[in-house]
C-alpha positions in Angstrom: 125.0 -39.8 111.7 123.9 -37.1 109.2 120.4 -37.5 107.7 120.2 -37.3 103.9 117.0 -35.9 102.4 116.8 -36.1 98.6 114.6 -33.4 97.1 111.7 -34.7 95.1 111.7 -31.5 93.1 114.8 -32.8 91.2 113.4 -36.3 90.6 111.9 -37.4 87.3 108.2 -36.6 87.4 107.5 -39.6 85.1 109.3 -42.0 87.5 108.7 -40.9 91.0 108.3 -44.3 92.5 111.4 -45.6 90.8 113.5 -42.6 91.7 112.3 -42.7 95.3 113.1 -46.5 95.6 116.6 -45.9 94.4 117.4 -43.2 97.0 115.7 -45.2 99.7 117.8 -48.3 98.9 120.9 -46.0 98.7 120.7 -44.8 102.3 118.5 -41.8 102.3 116.3 -41.5 105.4 114.1 -38.6 104.5 112.4 -37.4 101.3 112.2 -33.6 101.1 109.0 -32.5 99.3 108.9 -28.8 98.3 105.4 -27.4 97.9 105.2 -24.1 95.9 102.2 -22.1 95.0 103.5 -19.6 92.5 102.8 -16.7 95.0 105.1 -17.0 98.0 107.8 -18.2 95.5 107.7 -17.8 91.7 107.2 -21.4 90.9 104.6 -24.2 91.4 105.1 -27.9 92.3 103.2 -30.5 94.3 99.8 -30.8 96.0 98.6 -33.3 98.6 97.5 -35.7 95.9 101.1 -36.3 94.8 102.2 -36.9 98.4 99.3 -39.3 98.8 100.3 -41.1 95.6 104.0 -41.7 96.5 103.3 -42.4 100.2 101.8 -45.8 99.2 105.2 -47.1 97.9 107.7 -45.6 100.3 108.8 -46.0 103.9 110.9 -42.8 103.8 110.2 -40.0 106.3 108.2 -37.5 104.3 109.6 -34.0 105.1 107.0 -31.6 103.5 108.2 -28.0 103.0 105.4 -25.5 102.4 106.7 -22.5 100.4 103.2 -21.1 100.1 101.1 -18.2 101.3 98.8 -18.9 104.3 100.4 -22.3 104.9 98.4 -23.0 108.0 95.4 -23.6 105.8 97.1 -26.6 104.1 98.8 -28.3 107.0 96.0 -30.9 107.7 95.6 -31.9 104.0 99.3 -32.7 103.8 99.2 -34.5 107.1 96.3 -36.6 105.8 98.2 -37.3 102.6 101.1 -38.8 104.5 103.5 -36.1 105.7 105.6 -37.1 108.7 106.8 -33.6 109.1 105.5 -30.2 107.9 107.6 -27.1 107.7 106.3 -23.6 107.0 108.0 -20.3 106.5 108.0 -17.7 109.3 107.7 -15.1 106.6 104.4 -16.6 105.4 102.5 -17.0 108.6 101.6 -15.1 111.8 100.2 -18.3 113.4 103.3 -20.3 114.1 102.3 -21.4 117.5 98.9 -22.5 116.2 100.7 -24.4 113.4 103.0 -26.2 115.9 100.0 -27.1 118.0 98.1 -28.6 115.0 101.1 -30.7 114.0 101.6 -32.1 117.5 97.9 -32.9 117.8 98.1 -34.9 114.7 101.3 -36.7 115.7 103.7 -35.2 113.1 106.8 -33.1 113.4 106.6 -29.3 113.2 109.3 -27.2 111.4 109.9 -23.7 110.4 112.0 -22.4 107.5 113.9 -19.2 107.1 114.8 -17.4 103.9 118.5 -16.2 103.7 117.5 -12.7 104.7 115.4 -13.6 107.8 117.2 -13.4 111.1 117.8 -16.8 112.8 116.7 -15.1 116.1 113.2 -14.9 114.8 112.5 -18.4 116.1 113.3 -17.7 119.7 109.7 -17.1 120.9 108.8 -20.7 120.0 112.2 -22.4 119.8 111.4 -24.9 122.6 108.5 -26.4 120.7 110.2 -26.8 117.3 111.1 -30.2 115.9 113.0 -28.9 112.9 114.6 -25.6 111.6 115.2 -25.4 107.9 117.9 -23.0 106.9 117.5 -22.0 103.3 121.0 -21.6 101.8 119.6 -20.3 98.5 116.7 -18.0 97.6 113.7 -20.4 97.6 111.7 -21.2 94.5 114.1 -22.9 92.1 116.4 -25.8 92.2 120.0 -25.9 90.9 121.2 -22.7 92.7 124.7 -22.5 94.3 125.1 -22.7 98.1 125.4 -19.3 99.8 128.6 -19.5 101.9 127.3 -17.0 104.4 124.7 -19.7 105.3 127.4 -21.4 107.4 127.3 -18.6 109.9 123.5 -18.9 110.1 123.7 -22.7 110.7 126.2 -22.1 113.5 124.0 -19.4 115.0 121.0 -21.8 115.0 123.2 -24.5 116.7 124.2 -22.0 119.4 120.6 -20.9 119.9 119.6 -24.5 120.3 122.3 -25.0 123.0 121.4 -21.7 124.7 117.7 -22.7 125.0 118.4 -26.4 125.6 116.1 -27.1 122.6 116.1 -30.3 120.6 115.1 -29.4 117.1 117.1 -30.7 114.1 118.8 -28.3 111.8 118.1 -28.9 108.1 119.9 -27.1 105.3 118.4 -26.8 101.8 120.0 -25.2 98.7 123.1 -26.1 96.8 124.2 -28.9 99.1 126.6 -31.3 97.5 129.6 -33.6 98.3 132.0 -30.7 98.0 130.4 -28.6 100.8 128.6 -31.2 102.9 131.5 -31.4 105.3 131.5 -27.7 106.1 127.7 -27.6 106.4 127.7 -30.6 108.8 130.6 -29.0 110.8 128.6 -25.8 111.2 125.8 -27.7 112.9 123.5 -29.2 110.3 121.7 -32.5 111.1 119.8 -32.9 107.8 121.2 -32.3 104.4 118.6 -31.6 101.6 120.1 -32.3 98.2 118.3 -32.2 94.8 120.4 -32.1 91.7 123.5 -33.4 93.6 121.6 -36.7 93.9 118.9 -36.9 91.2 121.1 -35.1 88.7 123.7 -37.9 88.9 123.6 -41.2 86.9 124.5 -43.2 90.0 122.2 -41.8 92.7 123.4 -44.3 95.3 127.1 -43.3 94.9 126.0 -39.6 95.0 124.3 -40.2 98.4 127.3 -42.0 99.8 129.7 -39.3 98.6 127.6 -36.7 100.5 127.5 -38.9 103.6 131.3 -39.5 103.5 132.0 -35.8 103.1 129.7 -34.9 106.0 131.0 -37.5 108.4 134.7 -36.8 107.7 134.3 -33.2 108.9 131.8 -33.9 111.7 
């Protein structure tokens, strides 16, 4: 079954606990937490203190996505704050192997993310050690953007690379995911669908999650 990961960036900052509880009750398994520093991407968001604060009241799998420069310096603080998985950008670090080792030593999943312009093949040197590959289907930094259709080919390429190398990482897709395109994204090879405004922007968040699941599973 597809994994739904609502994006905290689209939740109400004044009601995080309430919003998280709703999506948890509604069938979400992951919570996607975008961390931005205003340098790697032109926006700012959460620090470890926010993750620590919401961790106390949620049993969701915390999927922390570091869109920051020198991400390896912040991996342990986010792990200590309650991350279950940490994902960094290959464009932001030359120490991917060291990052993966740090995650495994601390018992959390290690992921890497690719901007739309970055070749999927750039993960091949460490593909067997990955737990998660995050395909960005928008240019990172802002929510509410439309899904880039060419991302479907990249998702399929990642799936084929996984099969070629007999790897076991999950393929996550972030950017413009909604009930209209979830089926195509799932069919291309995605295991995790990150959705922000398509869930938190709806009045009925539970129905929104179910709509995405139904779309994904009908085409799987």
